[in-house]
One Martini backbone bead per residue (centre of mass of N, CA, C, O) as a GRO file, in nm:
protein
  420
    1UNK     BB    1   7.711   9.740  10.618
    2UNK     BB    2   7.725  10.081  10.740
    3UNK     BB    3   7.974  10.343  10.700
    4UNK     BB    4   8.091  10.644  10.867
    5UNK     BB    5   8.372  10.815  10.797
    6UNK     BB    6   8.537  11.034  11.046
    7UNK     BB    7   8.798  11.255  10.927
    8UNK     BB    8   9.070  11.460  10.866
    9UNK     BB    9   9.212  11.214  10.715
   10UNK     BB   10   9.298  11.132  10.365
   11UNK     BB   11   9.299  11.040  10.075
   12UNK     BB   12   9.615  11.126   9.920
   13UNK     BB   13   9.768  11.087  10.162
   14UNK     BB   14  10.096  10.940  10.234
   15UNK     BB   15  10.070  10.974  10.550
   16UNK     BB   16   9.954  10.828  10.812
   17UNK     BB   17   9.620  10.853  10.870
   18UNK     BB   18   9.528  10.888  10.576
   19UNK     BB   19   9.638  10.620  10.475
   20UNK     BB   20   9.476  10.433  10.668
   21UNK     BB   21   9.193  10.527  10.592
   22UNK     BB   22   9.212  10.445  10.295
   23UNK     BB   23   9.275  10.141  10.346
   24UNK     BB   24   9.023  10.077  10.508
   25UNK     BB   25   8.814  10.135  10.291
   26UNK     BB   26   8.925   9.936  10.083
   27UNK     BB   27   8.905   9.681  10.268
   28UNK     BB   28   8.589   9.681  10.340
   29UNK     BB   29   8.470   9.663  10.049
   30UNK     BB   30   8.549   9.335  10.047
   31UNK     BB   31   8.327   9.299  10.316
   32UNK     BB   32   8.032   9.400  10.286
   33UNK     BB   33   8.092   9.726  10.287
   34UNK     BB   34   7.962  10.043  10.329
   35UNK     BB   35   8.111  10.369  10.236
   36UNK     BB   36   8.155  10.683  10.389
   37UNK     BB   37   8.311  11.023  10.377
   38UNK     BB   38   8.434  11.257  10.624
   39UNK     BB   39   8.646  11.531  10.526
   40UNK     BB   40   8.934  11.675  10.416
   41UNK     BB   41   9.144  11.822  10.246
   42UNK     BB   42   9.448  11.768  10.140
   43UNK     BB   43   9.756  11.869  10.362
   44UNK     BB   44   9.928  11.622  10.449
   45UNK     BB   45  10.244  11.733  10.574
   46UNK     BB   46  10.261  12.032  10.432
   47UNK     BB   47  10.042  12.245  10.503
   48UNK     BB   48   9.879  12.213  10.214
   49UNK     BB   49   9.676  12.229   9.969
   50UNK     BB   50   9.624  12.022   9.733
   51UNK     BB   51   9.649  11.997   9.419
   52UNK     BB   52   9.306  11.999   9.295
   53UNK     BB   53   9.194  12.126   9.561
   54UNK     BB   54   8.930  12.248   9.761
   55UNK     BB   55   8.852  12.483  10.031
   56UNK     BB   56   8.557  12.324  10.026
   57UNK     BB   57   8.266  12.214   9.972
   58UNK     BB   58   8.249  11.863   9.872
   59UNK     BB   59   8.212  11.594   9.616
   60UNK     BB   60   8.304  11.242   9.561
   61UNK     BB   61   8.357  10.941   9.364
   62UNK     BB   62   8.525  10.629   9.473
   63UNK     BB   63   8.450  10.323   9.432
   64UNK     BB   64   8.158  10.386   9.572
   65UNK     BB   65   8.279  10.629   9.739
   66UNK     BB   66   8.168  10.885   9.935
   67UNK     BB   67   8.322  11.212   9.939
   68UNK     BB   68   8.332  11.457  10.200
   69UNK     BB   69   8.438  11.784  10.183
   70UNK     BB   70   8.589  12.004  10.432
   71UNK     BB   71   8.668  12.290  10.550
   72UNK     BB   72   8.983  12.456  10.658
   73UNK     BB   73   9.233  12.564  10.862
   74UNK     BB   74   9.568  12.638  10.727
   75UNK     BB   75   9.856  12.693  10.860
   76UNK     BB   76  10.167  12.823  10.802
   77UNK     BB   77  10.205  12.836  11.117
   78UNK     BB   78  10.265  12.605  11.372
   79UNK     BB   79  10.076  12.635  11.658
   80UNK     BB   80   9.885  12.595  11.918
   81UNK     BB   81   9.665  12.793  11.825
   82UNK     BB   82   9.649  12.723  11.517
   83UNK     BB   83   9.576  12.426  11.565
   84UNK     BB   84   9.312  12.472  11.713
   85UNK     BB   85   9.174  12.621  11.482
   86UNK     BB   86   9.200  12.395  11.279
   87UNK     BB   87   9.028  12.183  11.436
   88UNK     BB   88   8.771  12.355  11.478
   89UNK     BB   89   8.705  12.414  11.182
   90UNK     BB   90   8.643  12.117  11.111
   91UNK     BB   91   8.424  12.062  11.321
   92UNK     BB   92   8.223  12.267  11.202
   93UNK     BB   93   8.207  12.190  10.898
   94UNK     BB   94   8.145  11.882  10.949
   95UNK     BB   95   7.894  11.918  11.124
   96UNK     BB   96   7.723  12.044  10.899
   97UNK     BB   97   7.742  11.804  10.708
   98UNK     BB   98   7.605  11.590  10.889
   99UNK     BB   99   7.318  11.717  10.880
  100UNK     BB  100   7.289  11.629  10.564
  101UNK     BB  101   7.330  11.293  10.653
  102UNK     BB  102   7.092  11.167  10.818
  103UNK     BB  103   6.947  10.994  10.584
  104UNK     BB  104   7.161  10.754  10.567
  105UNK     BB  105   7.176  10.564  10.808
  106UNK     BB  106   7.400  10.421  10.953
  107UNK     BB  107   7.541  10.181  11.163
  108UNK     BB  108   7.819  10.355  11.161
  109UNK     BB  109   8.021  10.586  11.338
  110UNK     BB  110   8.367  10.667  11.247
  111UNK     BB  111   8.594  10.812  11.461
  112UNK     BB  112   8.899  10.991  11.414
  113UNK     BB  113   9.175  11.033  11.625
  114UNK     BB  114   9.220  11.309  11.505
  115UNK     BB  115   8.947  11.488  11.639
  116UNK     BB  116   8.781  11.555  11.942
  117UNK     BB  117   8.603  11.796  11.837
  118UNK     BB  118   8.408  11.581  11.676
  119UNK     BB  119   8.245  11.424  11.895
  120UNK     BB  120   7.975  11.576  11.928
  121UNK     BB  121   7.878  11.532  11.634
  122UNK     BB  122   7.892  11.222  11.637
  123UNK     BB  123   7.691  11.178  11.874
  124UNK     BB  124   7.450  11.324  11.752
  125UNK     BB  125   7.433  11.153  11.497
  126UNK     BB  126   7.383  10.888  11.644
  127UNK     BB  127   7.109  10.974  11.771
  128UNK     BB  128   6.957  11.054  11.503
  129UNK     BB  129   7.020  10.755  11.350
  130UNK     BB  130   7.115  10.494  11.538
  131UNK     BB  131   7.408  10.481  11.543
  132UNK     BB  132   7.698  10.358  11.608
  133UNK     BB  133   7.973  10.456  11.818
  134UNK     BB  134   8.316  10.516  11.705
  135UNK     BB  135   8.640  10.545  11.858
  136UNK     BB  136   8.950  10.618  11.696
  137UNK     BB  137   9.285  10.610  11.828
  138UNK     BB  138   9.584  10.749  11.712
  139UNK     BB  139   9.574  11.010  11.901
  140UNK     BB  140   9.647  11.174  12.204
  141UNK     BB  141   9.617  11.502  12.188
  142UNK     BB  142   9.617  11.595  12.482
  143UNK     BB  143   9.871  11.447  12.577
  144UNK     BB  144  10.062  11.563  12.362
  145UNK     BB  145  10.034  11.857  12.434
  146UNK     BB  146  10.124  11.834  12.737
  147UNK     BB  147  10.385  11.657  12.692
  148UNK     BB  148  10.517  11.903  12.504
  149UNK     BB  149  10.434  12.184  12.659
  150UNK     BB  150  10.167  12.271  12.574
  151UNK     BB  151  10.012  12.514  12.685
  152UNK     BB  152   9.900  12.554  12.982
  153UNK     BB  153  10.016  12.530  13.334
  154UNK     BB  154   9.738  12.508  13.436
  155UNK     BB  155   9.595  12.271  13.630
  156UNK     BB  156   9.289  12.334  13.597
  157UNK     BB  157   9.280  12.314  13.289
  158UNK     BB  158   9.371  12.023  13.262
  159UNK     BB  159   9.141  11.898  13.424
  160UNK     BB  160   8.913  11.997  13.243
  161UNK     BB  161   9.003  11.871  12.975
  162UNK     BB  162   9.008  11.576  13.082
  163UNK     BB  163   8.710  11.561  13.158
  164UNK     BB  164   8.596  11.607  12.879
  165UNK     BB  165   8.736  11.372  12.742
  166UNK     BB  166   8.611  11.150  12.921
  167UNK     BB  167   8.314  11.211  12.868
  168UNK     BB  168   8.321  11.158  12.562
  169UNK     BB  169   8.440  10.868  12.554
  170UNK     BB  170   8.201  10.732  12.727
  171UNK     BB  171   7.975  10.776  12.487
  172UNK     BB  172   8.085  10.547  12.337
  173UNK     BB  173   8.036  10.221  12.223
  174UNK     BB  174   8.337  10.241  12.100
  175UNK     BB  175   8.696  10.191  12.169
  176UNK     BB  176   8.978  10.238  11.969
  177UNK     BB  177   9.327  10.123  11.928
  178UNK     BB  178   9.695  10.073  11.851
  179UNK     BB  179   9.756  10.001  12.162
  180UNK     BB  180   9.791   9.879  12.479
  181UNK     BB  181   9.864  10.145  12.620
  182UNK     BB  182   9.620  10.304  12.499
  183UNK     BB  183   9.405  10.128  12.626
  184UNK     BB  184   9.487  10.186  12.920
  185UNK     BB  185   9.441  10.490  12.897
  186UNK     BB  186   9.138  10.478  12.831
  187UNK     BB  187   9.062  10.341  13.097
  188UNK     BB  188   9.168  10.571  13.282
  189UNK     BB  189   8.952  10.774  13.137
  190UNK     BB  190   8.670  10.569  13.169
  191UNK     BB  191   8.664  10.330  12.983
  192UNK     BB  192   8.522  10.051  12.950
  193UNK     BB  193   8.654   9.748  12.884
  194UNK     BB  194   8.406   9.639  12.705
  195UNK     BB  195   8.463   9.891  12.483
  196UNK     BB  196   8.737   9.781  12.408
  197UNK     BB  197   8.964   9.791  12.111
  198UNK     BB  198   9.196   9.631  11.910
  199UNK     BB  199   9.348   9.852  11.639
  200UNK     BB  200   9.600   9.822  11.453
  201UNK     BB  201   9.835   9.889  11.267
  202UNK     BB  202   9.971   9.818  10.937
  203UNK     BB  203  10.083   9.584  10.678
  204UNK     BB  204  10.188   9.500  10.354
  205UNK     BB  205  10.364   9.207  10.359
  206UNK     BB  206  10.384   9.156  10.048
  207UNK     BB  207  10.486   9.437   9.946
  208UNK     BB  208  10.649   9.462  10.217
  209UNK     BB  209  10.978   9.339  10.162
  210UNK     BB  210  11.312   9.211  10.162
  211UNK     BB  211  11.336   9.164   9.830
  212UNK     BB  212  11.370   9.448   9.780
  213UNK     BB  213  11.522   9.700   9.588
  214UNK     BB  214  11.737  10.011   9.627
  215UNK     BB  215  11.922  10.089   9.384
  216UNK     BB  216  11.762  10.287   9.204
  217UNK     BB  217  11.732  10.506   9.425
  218UNK     BB  218  12.028  10.553   9.480
  219UNK     BB  219  12.093  10.649   9.198
  220UNK     BB  220  11.905  10.898   9.206
  221UNK     BB  221  12.058  11.011   9.476
  222UNK     BB  222  12.375  10.952   9.459
  223UNK     BB  223  12.429  10.665   9.615
  224UNK     BB  224  12.635  10.449   9.705
  225UNK     BB  225  12.632  10.117   9.799
  226UNK     BB  226  12.863  10.151  10.030
  227UNK     BB  227  12.692  10.335  10.170
  228UNK     BB  228  12.546  10.465  10.459
  229UNK     BB  229  12.194  10.481  10.539
  230UNK     BB  230  12.015  10.727  10.725
  231UNK     BB  231  11.661  10.714  10.792
  232UNK     BB  232  11.405  10.964  10.758
  233UNK     BB  233  11.042  10.915  10.750
  234UNK     BB  234  10.798  11.181  10.730
  235UNK     BB  235  10.708  11.373  10.964
  236UNK     BB  236  10.789  11.733  11.026
  237UNK     BB  237  10.776  11.793  11.366
  238UNK     BB  238  10.759  11.851  11.702
  239UNK     BB  239  10.734  11.544  11.815
  240UNK     BB  240  11.016  11.437  11.699
  241UNK     BB  241  11.292  11.580  11.744
  242UNK     BB  242  11.522  11.625  11.492
  243UNK     BB  243  11.776  11.755  11.619
  244UNK     BB  244  11.925  11.486  11.694
  245UNK     BB  245  12.007  11.419  11.403
  246UNK     BB  246  12.195  11.662  11.364
  247UNK     BB  247  12.385  11.598  11.593
  248UNK     BB  248  12.477  11.329  11.472
  249UNK     BB  249  12.576  11.437  11.198
  250UNK     BB  250  12.804  11.609  11.319
  251UNK     BB  251  12.962  11.368  11.440
  252UNK     BB  252  12.968  11.220  11.135
  253UNK     BB  253  13.128  11.408  10.936
  254UNK     BB  254  13.412  11.236  10.942
  255UNK     BB  255  13.246  10.999  10.826
  256UNK     BB  256  13.282  10.796  10.582
  257UNK     BB  257  12.992  10.668  10.426
  258UNK     BB  258  12.776  10.859  10.588
  259UNK     BB  259  12.420  10.910  10.558
  260UNK     BB  260  12.154  11.150  10.572
  261UNK     BB  261  11.799  11.094  10.527
  262UNK     BB  262  11.524  11.324  10.459
  263UNK     BB  263  11.182  11.222  10.431
  264UNK     BB  264  10.947  11.487  10.368
  265UNK     BB  265  10.706  11.676  10.568
  266UNK     BB  266  10.637  11.999  10.732
  267UNK     BB  267  10.645  12.252  10.969
  268UNK     BB  268  10.986  12.198  11.013
  269UNK     BB  269  11.146  12.190  10.745
  270UNK     BB  270  11.276  12.474  10.706
  271UNK     BB  271  11.421  12.478  10.978
  272UNK     BB  272  11.595  12.228  10.920
  273UNK     BB  273  11.737  12.329  10.666
  274UNK     BB  274  11.870  12.574  10.800
  275UNK     BB  275  12.035  12.412  11.009
  276UNK     BB  276  12.208  12.262  10.801
  277UNK     BB  277  12.338  12.514  10.679
  278UNK     BB  278  12.451  12.645  10.940
  279UNK     BB  279  12.614  12.358  11.009
  280UNK     BB  280  12.735  12.218  10.757
  281UNK     BB  281  12.570  11.941  10.661
  282UNK     BB  282  12.688  11.736  10.408
  283UNK     BB  283  12.540  11.450  10.525
  284UNK     BB  284  12.263  11.595  10.443
  285UNK     BB  285  11.944  11.504  10.300
  286UNK     BB  286  11.662  11.597  10.098
  287UNK     BB  287  11.331  11.453  10.043
  288UNK     BB  288  11.058  11.367   9.895
  289UNK     BB  289  10.783  11.220   9.887
  290UNK     BB  290  10.669  10.906   9.805
  291UNK     BB  291  10.507  10.694   9.649
  292UNK     BB  292  10.382  10.399   9.751
  293UNK     BB  293  10.519  10.224   9.521
  294UNK     BB  294  10.825  10.325   9.648
  295UNK     BB  295  10.863  10.249   9.950
  296UNK     BB  296  11.020   9.978   9.941
  297UNK     BB  297  11.272  10.106   9.816
  298UNK     BB  298  11.337  10.302  10.044
  299UNK     BB  299  11.369  10.088  10.267
  300UNK     BB  300  11.600   9.932  10.111
  301UNK     BB  301  11.808  10.183  10.093
  302UNK     BB  302  11.839  10.141  10.394
  303UNK     BB  303  12.024  10.069  10.693
  304UNK     BB  304  11.883  10.293  10.879
  305UNK     BB  305  11.609  10.354  11.097
  306UNK     BB  306  11.411  10.630  11.213
  307UNK     BB  307  11.244  10.661  11.544
  308UNK     BB  308  11.138  10.981  11.641
  309UNK     BB  309  11.085  11.114  11.978
  310UNK     BB  310  10.959  11.266  12.222
  311UNK     BB  311  10.889  11.190  12.537
  312UNK     BB  312  10.576  11.294  12.560
  313UNK     BB  313  10.483  11.111  12.285
  314UNK     BB  314  10.532  10.793  12.312
  315UNK     BB  315  10.213  10.709  12.416
  316UNK     BB  316  10.024  10.910  12.248
  317UNK     BB  317  10.222  10.837  11.991
  318UNK     BB  318  10.229  10.597  11.742
  319UNK     BB  319  10.438  10.514  11.500
  320UNK     BB  320  10.345  10.421  11.175
  321UNK     BB  321  10.623  10.360  11.028
  322UNK     BB  322  10.708  10.090  11.174
  323UNK     BB  323  10.551   9.870  11.021
  324UNK     BB  324  10.721   9.885  10.750
  325UNK     BB  325  10.997   9.837  10.869
  326UNK     BB  326  10.938   9.554  10.974
  327UNK     BB  327  10.839   9.429  10.704
  328UNK     BB  328  11.131   9.490  10.565
  329UNK     BB  329  11.359   9.425  10.775
  330UNK     BB  330  11.457   9.655  10.946
  331UNK     BB  331  11.702   9.871  11.088
  332UNK     BB  332  11.631  10.018  11.403
  333UNK     BB  333  11.596  10.341  11.569
  334UNK     BB  334  11.453  10.398  11.895
  335UNK     BB  335  11.276  10.650  12.080
  336UNK     BB  336  11.230  10.522  12.415
  337UNK     BB  337  11.096  10.417  12.690
  338UNK     BB  338  11.063  10.116  12.859
  339UNK     BB  339  10.749  10.182  12.955
  340UNK     BB  340  10.662  10.173  12.680
  341UNK     BB  341  10.548  10.015  12.410
  342UNK     BB  342  10.826  10.015  12.266
  343UNK     BB  343  10.984   9.909  12.510
  344UNK     BB  344  10.828   9.639  12.549
  345UNK     BB  345  10.879   9.524  12.268
  346UNK     BB  346  11.187   9.515  12.296
  347UNK     BB  347  11.187   9.320  12.546
  348UNK     BB  348  11.026   9.078  12.405
  349UNK     BB  349  11.193   9.136  12.116
  350UNK     BB  350  11.485   9.050  12.053
  351UNK     BB  351  11.610   9.262  11.787
  352UNK     BB  352  11.387   9.443  11.653
  353UNK     BB  353  11.543   9.690  11.795
  354UNK     BB  354  11.680   9.985  11.883
  355UNK     BB  355  11.700  10.134  12.215
  356UNK     BB  356  11.654  10.479  12.325
  357UNK     BB  357  11.674  10.759  12.478
  358UNK     BB  358  11.522  11.040  12.476
  359UNK     BB  359  11.701  11.327  12.424
  360UNK     BB  360  11.992  11.157  12.377
  361UNK     BB  361  12.272  11.190  12.204
  362UNK     BB  362  12.465  10.976  12.313
  363UNK     BB  363  12.264  10.736  12.285
  364UNK     BB  364  12.203  10.775  11.985
  365UNK     BB  365  12.490  10.730  11.875
  366UNK     BB  366  12.531  10.451  12.000
  367UNK     BB  367  12.295  10.322  11.845
  368UNK     BB  368  12.410  10.372  11.564
  369UNK     BB  369  12.665  10.206  11.598
  370UNK     BB  370  12.518   9.936  11.637
  371UNK     BB  371  12.375   9.936  11.364
  372UNK     BB  372  12.634   9.971  11.177
  373UNK     BB  373  12.768   9.693  11.283
  374UNK     BB  374  12.580   9.558  11.113
  375UNK     BB  375  12.434   9.352  10.866
  376UNK     BB  376  12.241   9.548  10.646
  377UNK     BB  377  12.214   9.346  10.395
  378UNK     BB  378  12.041   9.205  10.602
  379UNK     BB  379  11.765   9.113  10.738
  380UNK     BB  380  11.540   9.159  11.002
  381UNK     BB  381  11.381   8.876  11.118
  382UNK     BB  382  11.238   8.971  11.371
  383UNK     BB  383  11.074   9.192  11.238
  384UNK     BB  384  10.942   9.030  11.010
  385UNK     BB  385  10.796   8.817  11.190
  386UNK     BB  386  10.624   9.016  11.343
  387UNK     BB  387  10.468   9.120  11.099
  388UNK     BB  388  10.346   8.847  11.012
  389UNK     BB  389  10.198   8.792  11.295
  390UNK     BB  390  10.072   9.120  11.363
  391UNK     BB  391  10.060   9.317  11.067
  392UNK     BB  392   9.847   9.202  10.891
  393UNK     BB  393   9.611   9.350  10.712
  394UNK     BB  394   9.388   9.134  10.666
  395UNK     BB  395   9.360   9.034  10.958
  396UNK     BB  396   9.292   9.304  11.097
  397UNK     BB  397   9.039   9.382  10.931
  398UNK     BB  398   8.875   9.131  10.976
  399UNK     BB  399   8.853   9.154  11.286
  400UNK     BB  400   8.721   9.438  11.294
  401UNK     BB  401   8.467   9.381  11.131
  402UNK     BB  402   8.363   9.175  11.333
  403UNK     BB  403   8.335   9.377  11.567
  404UNK     BB  404   8.127   9.562  11.424
  405UNK     BB  405   7.908   9.348  11.373
  406UNK     BB  406   7.859   9.286  11.672
  407UNK     BB  407   7.766   9.571  11.745
  408UNK     BB  408   7.515   9.578  11.552
  409UNK     BB  409   7.372   9.326  11.681
  410UNK     BB  410   7.282   9.456  11.944
  411UNK     BB  411   7.050   9.612  11.823
  412UNK     BB  412   6.889   9.371  11.702
  413UNK     BB  413   6.841   9.218  11.965
  414UNK     BB  414   6.684   9.443  12.108
  415UNK     BB  415   6.459   9.468  11.895
  416UNK     BB  416   6.354   9.176  11.917
  417UNK     BB  417   6.279   9.188  12.217
  418UNK     BB  418   6.080   9.424  12.196
  419UNK     BB  419   5.879   9.293  11.985
  420UNK     BB  420   5.813   9.035  12.182
   0.00000   0.00000   0.00000
């Protein structure tokens, strides 16, 4: 089976969708699958082209995977308009690249959303080559945009955008996504249930496990073992709403032995750093993203993990960082409403994490107090067992490759019937 993975983000990006796309390609290579990749140069979450990469068309091969890089506009300041230009620029440059790859004739073109702007090019490529088209939704970018109050408040514009989104999604042979709530959302948008497939994000449960020690990293950061570390790691952007973390840090200023560590990069990093200085939050420190090899250490170094989102993003964007927190047996505080996927998971698996209302500082601080009152030197075995049962990387990729092979068999069955 031959797959052309088409997506905005790819390795060597350290977080989010790029990390998962890279791991997916590595995983399917061991399952008799050939893969090529059409993507952008790495820029996320720093919003700056990574050193050593050119923002122009190029290609290189890694472990027999041909990677085609396509230029895009990377804004210095991320606004609604600049982000739209960013997404459209990649859709145009990558669409032109796809035209040069028609001769490859893969069995499947696998588009990862965001961005949905690439859907027309993916569908045209599918028709030209006879490849099956698969849309994998990591974020419902339209829902996230409107849910966070971005874009025009004109109801007619929203209806038009949603109609276009629905029309495009219904044209794909398969639509997969990472949570059951997002599957239900795709069905509401008009995708027939028979075309929907559950393909969750995963964790390497052997590599990320509770037996790892975080002492060496704490020593590097200058944090005594007796101190409690409250950790946020990942993208620092608008949808996270990290101001609530600073509000909590201000309340905890007089509490000795409690520190807040923010590890990551993103469009709002400098603004957040300035807010920490302005508010004189001496209990908050910033650290750069760590290479994947040291992520288990970072998870082990924390007593409490923060999974923070604004209310409008909670079911449009499922935080990918949670899979590794659960695998590490971490004690986490999650902001989400009970009706969301994260809320339902909390209700079904008592003790998997603490759940509090989004954008509510009082509830957030109370949740932190409950987390800190636990014996965080011991792993959260409810979280760990859930990861072992449902988030194992090998099991998830195996199942999905089987789904893709069944999809390609539909073509062969029809061809055989036609020939006879």
